[in-house]
C-alpha positions as CSV (number, residue, x, y, z in Angstrom):
1,M,25.6,17.6,-43.3
2,I,24.8,17.5,-47.0
3,P,26.4,20.7,-48.6
4,S,23.6,23.0,-49.5
5,E,25.4,24.4,-52.5
6,H,25.4,21.0,-54.1
7,L,22.0,20.0,-52.8
8,Q,20.3,22.9,-54.4
9,R,21.4,21.8,-57.8
10,L,20.2,18.2,-57.2
11,V,16.8,19.2,-55.8
12,A,16.2,21.6,-58.7
13,G,16.5,18.6,-61.1
14,W,14.8,16.0,-59.0
15,L,11.8,17.9,-57.6
16,P,9.9,18.3,-60.9
17,T,10.0,14.5,-61.4
18,Q,8.0,13.8,-58.2
19,R,4.3,13.0,-58.3
20,W,3.6,15.2,-55.3
21,Y,5.3,18.3,-56.8
22,A,2.5,20.8,-57.6
23,G,4.6,23.1,-59.9
24,K,4.8,20.9,-63.0
25,G,4.7,23.0,-66.1
26,R,5.7,26.2,-64.3
27,S,9.1,27.8,-64.3
28,G,10.5,28.6,-60.8
29,S,13.8,29.0,-58.9
30,V,14.7,26.5,-56.2
31,G,16.4,27.1,-52.9
32,V,17.1,24.8,-50.0
33,E,17.6,25.2,-46.3
34,L,18.1,22.7,-43.5
35,L,15.1,22.4,-41.2
36,A,16.4,20.0,-38.6
37,D,18.4,16.8,-38.0
38,L,15.8,14.1,-37.5
39,S,18.5,11.6,-36.5
40,D,22.2,11.0,-37.0
41,S,21.6,10.0,-40.6
42,I,18.4,11.8,-41.6
43,E,18.3,15.5,-42.4
44,L,15.0,17.3,-42.9
45,W,15.4,19.9,-45.7
46,L,13.0,22.5,-47.0
47,A,12.8,23.3,-50.7
48,R,11.6,26.7,-51.6
49,V,10.2,27.1,-55.1
50,T,9.6,30.7,-56.2
51,Y,7.5,31.7,-59.1
52,G,7.7,35.4,-59.8
53,D,8.0,37.8,-56.9
54,D,5.7,36.5,-54.2
55,D,4.3,33.1,-55.3
56,I,6.2,30.6,-53.2
57,E,5.7,26.9,-52.5
58,W,7.5,25.0,-49.7
59,Y,8.3,21.2,-49.8
60,Q,9.6,18.9,-47.1
61,L,12.5,16.7,-48.1
62,P,13.7,14.1,-45.6
63,L,17.2,13.1,-47.0
64,I,19.9,10.7,-46.2
65,A,23.5,10.6,-47.6
66,H,25.4,7.3,-48.0
67,S,29.1,7.0,-48.6
68,E,28.5,4.6,-51.4
69,P,25.6,3.7,-53.8
70,V,22.7,1.7,-52.3
71,D,21.1,-0.4,-54.9
72,Y,17.6,-0.7,-53.4
73,L,17.4,3.1,-53.2
74,D,18.5,3.8,-56.7
75,H,14.9,4.8,-57.7
76,V,15.0,7.7,-55.2
77,L,18.5,8.9,-55.8
78,L,18.8,12.7,-56.1
79,G,22.4,12.5,-57.2
80,T,25.9,12.8,-55.8
81,A,27.4,15.6,-53.8
82,E,30.9,16.5,-52.9
83,T,31.8,17.0,-49.2
84,D,35.1,18.2,-47.9
85,D,36.8,14.9,-48.3
86,S,34.5,12.5,-50.1
87,T,31.5,11.9,-52.4
88,V,28.1,11.1,-51.0
89,W,25.0,9.6,-52.6
90,V,21.9,11.5,-51.6
91,Y,18.6,9.7,-51.4
92,D,15.0,10.3,-50.3
93,A,15.2,9.0,-46.7
94,L,11.5,7.9,-46.6
95,H,12.4,4.9,-48.7
96,D,15.3,3.8,-46.5
97,K,13.6,1.3,-44.2
98,D,16.7,0.9,-42.2
99,V,16.3,4.4,-40.7
100,T,12.6,5.2,-40.9
101,G,11.8,3.8,-37.4
102,V,13.0,7.1,-36.0
103,W,9.6,8.7,-36.8
104,I,7.8,6.0,-34.7
105,T,10.2,6.0,-31.7
106,S,10.1,9.8,-31.6
107,I,6.3,9.8,-31.5
108,R,6.4,7.2,-28.8
109,D,8.8,9.3,-26.7
110,E,6.9,12.6,-27.5
111,R,10.3,14.1,-28.5
112,V,10.7,17.9,-28.5
113,E,14.0,19.0,-30.0
114,D,15.4,21.7,-32.3
115,G,11.9,23.0,-33.1
116,L,10.5,19.5,-33.8
117,V,7.5,18.4,-31.8
118,F,6.3,14.8,-31.8
119,H,2.9,14.3,-30.3
120,R,1.4,10.9,-29.3
121,Y,-2.3,10.2,-29.1
122,G,-3.1,7.3,-26.9
123,D,-1.0,4.5,-25.5
124,A,2.6,4.0,-26.5
125,E,1.9,0.3,-26.8
126,L,-0.2,0.9,-29.9
127,L,2.8,2.1,-31.9
128,P,4.7,-0.2,-34.3
129,V,8.2,0.5,-33.0
130,D,9.4,-2.9,-34.1
131,Q,8.0,-2.9,-37.6
132,S,9.9,-2.0,-40.8
133,S,8.3,0.5,-43.2
134,L,7.1,0.2,-46.8
135,V,6.3,3.2,-49.0
136,L,2.9,3.1,-50.6
137,T,3.0,3.7,-54.3
138,G,-0.5,5.2,-55.0
139,E,0.0,8.5,-53.1
140,Q,-0.4,11.6,-55.2
141,S,0.3,14.6,-53.0
142,N,2.1,13.2,-50.0
143,T,4.3,10.1,-49.2
144,S,2.8,7.4,-46.9
145,L,4.7,4.7,-45.1
146,M,3.1,1.5,-43.9
147,Y,4.5,-0.1,-40.7
148,G,3.5,-3.7,-40.8
149,D,-0.3,-3.9,-40.7
150,I,-0.5,-1.6,-37.7
151,A,0.0,2.1,-38.8
152,I,0.5,4.4,-41.7
153,L,2.7,7.5,-41.5
154,K,1.6,10.2,-43.9
155,V,4.5,12.6,-44.6
156,F,3.3,15.9,-45.9
157,R,5.3,17.1,-48.9
158,R,3.9,20.6,-49.6
159,L,4.0,22.6,-46.4
160,Q,1.9,25.5,-45.3
161,P,1.9,27.2,-41.9
162,G,-1.0,26.7,-39.6
163,V,-3.3,23.9,-38.3
164,N,-3.4,20.9,-40.6
165,P,-7.1,19.9,-41.0
166,D,-6.3,16.2,-41.4
167,I,-4.6,16.1,-38.0
168,E,-7.1,18.5,-36.4
169,I,-10.1,16.4,-37.6
170,G,-8.3,13.1,-36.9
171,A,-7.6,14.1,-33.3
172,A,-11.1,15.4,-32.7
173,L,-12.9,12.4,-34.2
174,S,-10.6,9.9,-32.5
175,E,-11.4,11.5,-29.2
176,H,-15.1,11.5,-30.1
177,G,-14.9,7.7,-30.8
178,A,-16.0,8.1,-34.5
179,R,-16.5,4.7,-36.1
180,H,-15.8,5.5,-39.7
181,V,-12.4,7.2,-39.5
182,P,-8.9,5.7,-38.8
183,R,-7.7,6.4,-35.2
184,L,-5.0,9.1,-35.0
185,L,-1.9,7.8,-33.3
186,G,0.6,10.6,-33.6
187,S,1.7,13.8,-35.4
188,V,4.9,15.7,-36.2
189,S,5.3,19.4,-36.5
190,I,8.1,22.0,-36.5
191,D,8.2,25.5,-35.2
192,R,9.9,27.8,-37.7
193,Q,10.1,31.6,-37.5
194,G,7.2,31.8,-35.2
195,E,4.9,29.6,-37.1
196,S,4.0,25.9,-36.9
197,Y,4.2,23.5,-39.9
198,A,2.7,20.0,-39.8
199,L,5.2,17.5,-41.1
200,A,3.5,14.2,-40.7
201,M,0.7,12.2,-39.0
202,L,0.5,8.6,-37.9
203,Q,-2.8,6.7,-38.3
204,E,-4.2,3.3,-37.6
205,F,-3.8,1.0,-40.6
206,M,-7.1,-0.4,-41.8
207,T,-6.6,-4.1,-42.3
208,T,-8.6,-5.9,-45.0
209,A,-9.3,-2.5,-46.6
210,T,-10.1,-2.1,-50.3
211,D,-10.2,1.3,-52.1
212,G,-13.8,2.3,-52.9
213,W,-12.8,3.4,-56.4
214,E,-11.4,0.0,-57.2
215,L,-14.5,-1.8,-55.8
216,A,-16.8,0.4,-57.9
217,K,-14.8,-0.1,-61.1
218,A,-14.8,-3.9,-60.5
219,S,-18.6,-3.7,-60.2
220,V,-18.8,-1.9,-63.5
221,R,-16.5,-4.4,-65.2
222,D,-18.8,-7.2,-64.0
223,L,-21.8,-5.5,-65.4
224,M,-20.2,-4.8,-68.8
225,A,-19.1,-8.5,-69.0
226,E,-22.7,-9.7,-68.8
227,A,-24.7,-10.0,-72.0
228,D,-28.2,-8.9,-71.1
229,L,-28.4,-8.4,-67.3
230,H,-29.4,-5.1,-65.7
231,A,-27.4,-3.5,-63.0
232,D,-29.5,-4.9,-60.2
233,E,-29.1,-8.4,-61.7
234,A,-25.3,-8.6,-62.2
235,G,-23.3,-10.5,-59.7
236,G,-21.1,-7.5,-58.9
237,D,-24.0,-5.2,-58.0
238,F,-22.6,-2.3,-56.0
239,A,-25.8,-0.8,-54.7
240,G,-25.7,-2.4,-51.3
241,E,-22.2,-1.0,-50.7
242,A,-23.3,2.4,-52.1
243,H,-26.1,2.4,-49.6
244,R,-23.8,1.5,-46.7
245,L,-21.4,4.1,-47.8
246,G,-24.1,6.7,-47.7
247,V,-24.9,5.7,-44.1
248,A,-21.3,6.0,-43.2
249,I,-20.8,9.5,-44.7
250,A,-23.9,10.7,-42.9
251,E,-22.5,9.4,-39.6
252,V,-19.1,11.1,-40.3
253,H,-20.9,14.4,-41.0
254,A,-22.8,14.0,-37.7
255,D,-19.5,13.3,-35.8
256,L,-18.0,16.4,-37.4
257,A,-21.0,18.5,-36.4
258,D,-20.8,17.2,-32.8
259,A,-17.0,17.9,-32.7
260,F,-16.9,21.3,-34.4
261,G,-20.5,22.7,-34.3
262,V,-23.0,23.8,-37.0
263,S,-23.9,27.3,-38.2
264,A,-26.2,29.0,-40.7
265,P,-24.6,30.5,-43.9
266,G,-26.4,33.8,-43.6
267,D,-26.1,34.6,-47.3
268,L,-25.1,32.4,-50.3
269,R,-24.8,35.2,-52.8
270,D,-21.0,35.5,-52.6
271,R,-20.8,31.7,-53.1
272,A,-23.1,32.0,-56.2
273,V,-20.9,34.8,-57.6
274,A,-17.8,32.6,-57.2
275,M,-19.6,29.8,-59.1
276,H,-20.5,32.2,-61.9
277,A,-16.8,33.3,-62.0
278,R,-15.5,29.8,-62.2
279,L,-18.0,29.1,-65.1
280,D,-16.8,32.2,-66.9
281,A,-13.2,31.1,-66.6
282,A,-14.0,27.5,-67.6
283,I,-15.8,28.6,-70.8
284,E,-12.4,30.1,-72.0
285,V,-10.9,26.7,-71.6
286,V,-13.8,24.5,-72.6
287,P,-15.9,26.4,-75.2
288,Q,-18.5,23.6,-75.3
289,L,-19.7,24.9,-71.9
290,A,-21.1,28.1,-73.5
291,E,-24.2,26.4,-74.8
292,L,-24.9,25.0,-71.3
293,A,-24.2,28.3,-69.5
294,D,-27.8,29.6,-69.3
295,G,-29.0,26.6,-67.5
296,L,-26.0,26.5,-65.1
297,R,-26.4,30.2,-64.3
298,A,-30.0,29.7,-63.5
299,T,-29.0,26.9,-61.1
300,Y,-26.4,29.2,-59.5
301,D,-28.9,32.0,-59.2
302,A,-31.4,29.7,-57.5
303,F,-28.6,28.6,-55.2
304,A,-28.1,32.2,-54.1
305,G,-31.6,32.2,-52.6
306,A,-31.4,28.8,-50.9
307,A,-29.7,29.8,-47.7
308,S,-32.5,28.3,-45.6
309,E,-31.7,24.9,-47.1
310,V,-28.0,25.0,-46.3
311,S,-26.1,24.6,-43.0
312,L,-22.4,25.0,-42.5
313,Q,-20.0,22.7,-40.5
314,R,-16.6,21.0,-41.0
315,I,-16.7,18.6,-43.9
316,H,-14.3,16.4,-45.7
317,G,-13.8,18.9,-48.6
318,D,-12.5,16.5,-51.3
319,L,-14.8,13.5,-51.0
320,H,-14.8,10.8,-53.7
321,L,-14.6,7.0,-54.0
322,G,-10.8,7.1,-53.7
323,Q,-11.1,8.7,-50.3
324,V,-13.0,5.8,-48.7
325,L,-11.9,2.3,-47.8
326,R,-14.1,-0.8,-47.3
327,T,-12.9,-3.0,-44.5
328,A,-14.4,-6.4,-43.5
329,Q,-16.5,-4.5,-41.0
330,R,-17.3,-1.0,-42.3
331,W,-16.6,1.9,-44.6
332,V,-13.8,4.2,-43.5
333,V,-13.2,7.8,-44.7
334,I,-9.6,9.0,-45.0
335,D,-7.6,12.1,-46.0
336,F,-9.4,15.0,-44.4
337,E,-6.9,17.5,-45.9
338,G,-9.5,19.1,-48.2
339,E,-8.8,20.5,-51.6
340,P,-5.1,20.1,-52.1
341,M,-4.5,23.4,-53.9
342,A,-6.5,25.5,-51.3
343,T,-4.9,27.3,-48.4
344,L,-5.1,25.7,-44.9
345,D,-7.6,28.5,-43.8
346,E,-9.8,27.6,-46.8
347,R,-9.7,23.9,-46.1
348,R,-10.7,24.5,-42.4
349,R,-13.6,26.8,-43.3
350,P,-17.0,25.4,-42.5
351,D,-19.0,24.3,-45.6
352,S,-22.1,22.5,-46.5
353,P,-22.3,18.7,-46.2
354,L,-24.1,18.8,-49.5
355,R,-20.7,19.7,-51.1
356,D,-19.3,16.4,-49.9
357,I,-22.4,14.6,-51.1
358,A,-22.0,16.2,-54.5
359,G,-18.4,15.1,-54.7
360,M,-19.4,11.5,-54.1
361,L,-22.1,11.7,-56.8
362,R,-19.6,13.0,-59.2
363,S,-17.3,10.0,-58.3
364,F,-20.1,7.6,-59.1
365,E,-20.5,9.3,-62.5
366,Y,-16.9,8.7,-63.2
367,A,-16.9,5.1,-62.0
368,G,-19.9,4.2,-64.1
369,H,-18.6,5.7,-67.3
370,H,-14.8,5.2,-67.1
371,S,-15.0,2.0,-69.2
372,L,-16.5,3.9,-72.1
373,V,-13.4,6.2,-72.1
374,E,-11.0,3.3,-71.9
375,G,-12.8,0.9,-74.2
376,G,-14.7,3.2,-76.6
377,Y,-18.3,4.3,-76.9
378,V,-20.8,1.5,-77.6
379,P,-24.5,2.6,-77.3
380,Q,-25.5,-0.5,-75.3
381,L,-22.6,-0.2,-72.9
382,A,-23.3,3.6,-72.5
383,Y,-26.9,2.7,-71.5
384,R,-25.6,0.2,-68.9
385,A,-23.1,2.7,-67.6
386,T,-25.8,5.2,-67.1
387,E,-28.0,2.6,-65.4
388,W,-25.2,1.6,-63.0
389,T,-24.5,5.3,-62.2
390,Q,-28.1,6.2,-61.5
391,R,-28.7,3.1,-59.4
392,N,-25.7,3.7,-57.2
393,R,-26.2,7.4,-56.9
394,E,-29.7,6.8,-55.6
395,A,-28.5,4.0,-53.3
396,F,-25.9,6.3,-51.8
397,L,-28.5,9.1,-51.3
398,T,-31.0,6.7,-49.7
399,G,-28.3,5.4,-47.4
400,Y,-27.3,9.0,-46.5
401,A,-30.9,9.8,-45.7
402,E,-31.2,6.8,-43.5
403,G,-28.0,7.7,-41.6
404,A,-28.7,11.4,-41.3
405,G,-32.5,11.3,-40.6
406,H,-33.1,13.7,-43.5
407,D,-32.9,13.3,-47.3
408,P,-30.4,15.4,-49.2
409,R,-32.7,15.1,-52.3
410,E,-35.0,17.5,-50.5
411,H,-32.4,20.2,-51.1
412,A,-32.2,19.6,-54.9
413,V,-31.2,23.2,-55.8
414,P,-28.1,23.5,-53.6
415,L,-27.1,19.9,-54.3
416,R,-27.4,20.4,-58.0
417,A,-25.4,23.7,-57.8
418,F,-22.6,22.0,-55.8
419,E,-22.5,19.2,-58.3
420,A,-22.5,21.5,-61.3
421,D,-19.7,23.6,-59.8
422,K,-17.6,20.4,-59.3
423,A,-18.3,19.2,-62.8
424,V,-17.2,22.6,-64.3
425,Y,-13.9,22.1,-62.4
426,E,-13.7,18.6,-63.8
427,A,-14.3,19.8,-67.4
428,V,-11.3,22.2,-67.1
429,Y,-9.1,19.6,-65.6
430,E,-10.0,17.0,-68.3
431,A,-9.6,19.5,-71.1
432,R,-6.1,20.3,-69.9
433,N,-4.9,16.9,-68.8
434,R,-7.1,14.0,-70.2
435,P,-9.1,15.2,-73.2
436,A,-10.6,11.8,-73.7
437,W,-12.3,12.0,-70.4
438,L,-14.0,15.4,-71.1
439,A,-17.2,13.7,-72.3
440,I,-18.0,12.6,-68.7
441,P,-18.3,16.0,-67.1
442,L,-19.9,17.5,-70.2
443,A,-22.6,14.9,-70.3
444,S,-23.3,15.5,-66.6
445,L,-23.4,19.3,-67.1
446,A,-25.9,18.9,-69.9
447,R,-28.1,17.0,-67.5
448,L,-27.6,19.5,-64.7
449,A,-28.2,22.5,-66.9
450,S,-31.6,21.2,-68.0
451,A,-34.8,22.4,-66.3
452,E,-35.4,18.8,-65.2
453,G,-31.8,18.4,-63.9
454,S,-31.9,16.8,-60.4
455,S,-29.7,14.9,-58.1
């Protein structure tokens, strides 16, 4: 066992350097406790970060101690710790491919031990028990391991008690036979002090898959490289894919409705009040929003009276081009965790599919205009960026209408309100983190705040 008194010091220095750590820029005290022994070599630790009196975050740390340095693990070294009779080098165990097979074999065997519960969905023969793992580098809030080209293990870093929506939705849609989501193969949880915490989930790996955000950016680059062609004339035109993506999202929403049901909102006034409050707070951070406030508030007020146009069901909750993959056969939607900073109860709460649609429309806006941020504003290129964005937003909406049997553009007021609310959030984020990108949400909000603003 790694001595906790030494480990606490190591974790306190290492945790803030990790991409998935949510407390960057905040001052908190760090404590550690052992959750369970995953194997003879892997220990599952829990890091407790306390900000003030009652603001606490919990993080899962699978760790391994070696009696001597391991060169290929040097990039995930927490540090050294003294045991009773020796020094050990402590590493993030998820990067040690010699030992990570234990997650797969434990799921295969549906192991239940020391509070750990490994659940298998489907046949054991589907599991990659003979494949070594590779950590994927693009993950922001979790750590994902790919086992060959068969499965991906997503290990949740920040832990919250309760039902994890990604596992819940993955299980329901896999049983439903949904075509546009990866099949759920397994999950891992732990019972601790009377509550269950999801630790990991194992999903089908989507072979030949390409990230939607990268595909969209490549299309924009192709367009910008052409001298005089319009978006529909460029070789990398994305509109066909945007249309197919719209159909896929509509089918996923239909699958979610079948699996979890649909209800009426009853009243949207509380939602509108929350939108107003977020705008008030955003103006304090982004003063440029003040001149757009009247138009945005009019949209929020109109939204409050649009309950007849809104239905509630389970949705993705954080939908954008980075959450979809294009395989050789179809579009696939991933990461049903919802908004990362929300509580599990908030993520599982039924919401309007229009909110997902608005999130994707915002993503097309970013894809179309990102090159202007990176390469500088040129009027001709700005025109072409806007043309690409409008073409692909419309293609997506047309595809969604085809797949759903109803057109989201018929609900212009709530759709515009959801998009404006998202763009207000983006403006605050960009002002704090990427000021050069602030022009993108501000331009969108100017459009949305106008009387003619539409989807």
